[in-house]
C-alpha positions in Angstrom: -32.6 46.7 -72.6 -30.6 48.7 -70.0 -27.7 50.9 -71.2 -25.0 52.6 -69.1 -22.2 54.8 -69.6 -19.2 54.8 -67.2 -18.6 58.0 -65.1 -15.2 57.0 -63.8 -13.6 56.4 -67.4 -14.5 55.9 -70.9 -16.8 53.0 -71.3 -20.3 51.6 -71.9 -22.4 48.6 -71.0 -25.7 47.2 -72.2 -27.8 44.3 -71.0 -31.0 42.5 -71.6 -33.1 40.4 -69.2 -34.9 37.4 -70.5 -37.0 34.6 -69.2 -35.8 31.1 -69.8 -37.4 27.5 -69.3 -35.7 27.4 -65.9 -35.7 31.0 -64.7 -34.0 34.2 -65.8 -30.9 35.3 -67.9 -29.0 38.5 -68.0 -26.9 39.0 -71.2 -24.7 42.0 -72.0 -21.6 43.5 -73.1 -19.3 46.0 -71.4 -16.6 47.9 -73.1 -14.1 50.3 -71.5 -10.6 51.6 -71.6 -8.1 50.5 -68.9 -4.5 49.9 -69.9 -6.0 49.3 -73.4 -9.5 48.3 -74.4 -11.5 45.8 -72.4 -14.5 44.2 -74.1 -16.4 41.6 -72.2 -19.6 39.8 -72.9 -21.5 38.2 -70.0 -24.4 35.8 -69.5 -25.7 35.2 -66.1 -28.3 32.5 -65.4 -30.6 32.4 -62.4 -33.4 30.2 -61.2 -37.0 31.4 -60.9 -36.3 32.8 -57.5 -33.3 35.0 -58.7 -30.7 32.7 -57.2 -27.6 32.6 -59.5 -26.9 29.4 -61.1 -24.0 30.0 -63.5 -22.3 32.8 -65.6 -19.9 33.0 -68.6 -17.6 35.9 -69.1 -15.7 36.1 -72.4 -13.8 38.7 -74.4 -10.5 40.6 -74.3 -8.6 42.6 -71.9 -5.5 44.4 -73.1 -5.1 42.1 -76.0 -5.4 39.0 -73.8 -8.4 36.5 -74.2 -10.7 36.1 -71.2 -12.8 33.0 -70.7 -14.5 32.4 -67.4 -17.1 29.8 -66.7 -18.6 30.5 -63.2 -20.9 27.9 -61.5 -22.7 27.7 -58.2 -22.2 24.1 -57.2 -23.2 22.1 -54.0 -19.7 22.4 -52.7 -19.5 26.2 -53.4 -18.5 28.4 -56.3 -16.4 27.1 -59.2 -14.6 29.2 -61.8 -13.2 27.3 -64.6 -13.6 24.2 -62.6 -11.5 25.5 -59.7 -13.2 25.8 -56.3 -13.4 29.4 -55.1 -13.3 29.0 -51.3 -13.4 32.8 -50.5 -16.9 33.0 -52.1 -18.4 30.5 -49.8 -22.0 29.6 -50.3 -23.2 33.0 -51.5 -26.5 33.1 -53.4 -25.7 36.1 -55.7 -23.0 36.8 -58.2 -21.7 40.3 -58.5 -19.6 41.2 -61.6 -17.5 44.3 -60.7 -17.5 45.6 -64.3 -21.2 45.9 -64.6 -24.2 47.4 -62.7 -26.4 44.7 -64.3 -25.8 42.1 -61.6 -27.3 44.4 -58.9 -30.6 43.5 -60.4 -30.3 40.0 -59.1 -30.5 40.9 -55.4 -33.0 43.7 -56.0 -35.4 41.2 -57.7 -34.9 38.6 -55.1 -35.2 40.6 -51.9 -38.4 42.0 -50.5 -37.2 45.6 -50.0 -40.5 46.9 -48.7 -39.8 46.3 -45.0 -37.9 48.7 -42.7 -34.1 48.7 -42.6 -31.3 47.2 -44.8 -31.5 43.7 -46.2 -28.1 41.9 -46.0 -26.7 40.0 -49.0 -23.5 38.0 -49.5 -22.4 37.9 -53.1 -19.7 35.9 -54.9 -17.9 39.0 -56.2 -15.6 39.0 -59.3 -13.2 41.8 -58.7 -11.7 44.0 -61.4 -8.7 41.8 -61.8 -11.0 38.8 -62.9 -8.7 36.4 -61.0 -10.9 34.9 -58.4 -14.2 35.1 -56.7 -14.5 36.6 -53.2 -17.3 37.0 -50.6 -18.6 40.5 -50.6 -21.2 41.4 -47.8 -23.6 44.0 -49.1 -26.9 45.7 -47.9 -29.7 47.1 -49.8 -32.4 49.4 -48.3 -35.3 50.8 -50.2 -35.8 54.6 -49.3 -38.2 55.4 -52.1 -39.9 53.6 -55.0 -36.9 54.4 -57.2 -34.1 54.8 -54.7 -32.0 52.2 -52.9 -29.3 52.7 -50.2 -26.4 50.3 -51.0 -23.5 49.5 -48.8 -20.5 47.2 -48.8 -17.3 47.3 -46.8 -15.7 50.8 -47.5 -18.4 51.9 -49.9 -21.9 53.2 -49.8 -24.1 54.9 -52.4 -27.8 55.9 -53.1 -28.8 54.1 -56.2 -31.5 55.2 -58.6 -33.4 52.2 -59.8 -35.8 51.7 -62.8 -39.1 49.7 -62.2 -37.5 46.7 -63.8 -34.8 46.4 -61.1 -32.0 47.8 -63.3 -29.8 50.4 -61.6 -29.9 53.7 -63.7 -27.6 55.7 -61.5 -24.6 54.5 -59.5 -22.9 57.6 -58.2 -19.5 58.1 -59.5 -19.5 54.9 -61.5 -22.5 54.4 -63.9 -25.4 56.4 -65.4 -27.9 54.8 -67.6 -31.5 54.3 -68.8 -33.8 51.4 -69.6 -35.8 51.1 -72.9 -39.4 50.3 -71.9 -40.1 48.5 -75.2 
């Protein structure tokens, strides 16, 4: 299990990674304060090659119920059955409220070669209203260090052997139980 605490505000997240009959699943819960308490549970399903298939995000935000069903379909990404044209045909899903989804690209990419590896993710921004395309790059600089960049943002991430990010400067700090 991976555990994190937020560095930008009061909050925590925890996540487990499990194998399924058809690939992998991340399940977790993030809780933080932002205009009231936000408590979201998430389940992200991937195929055996770490390509995102679907996700569910449920919980409350400022007293309002949240229920999102996200699906990668042949025609593109759907959220609650509505096509998300801005997300295009991205392979990865990036949930803005958790560092857990960085694991998907890190597991899928071969980061042993020189230079950054480009990734286009279907990104769920903090407002949770729609999916957008977010172009990202990951470059391994050491066994446990990754340089990450997206438009207007870059960071040197610390990464556990499992692929979970353990330090996301200014945003998250965490650890992974090796049990």
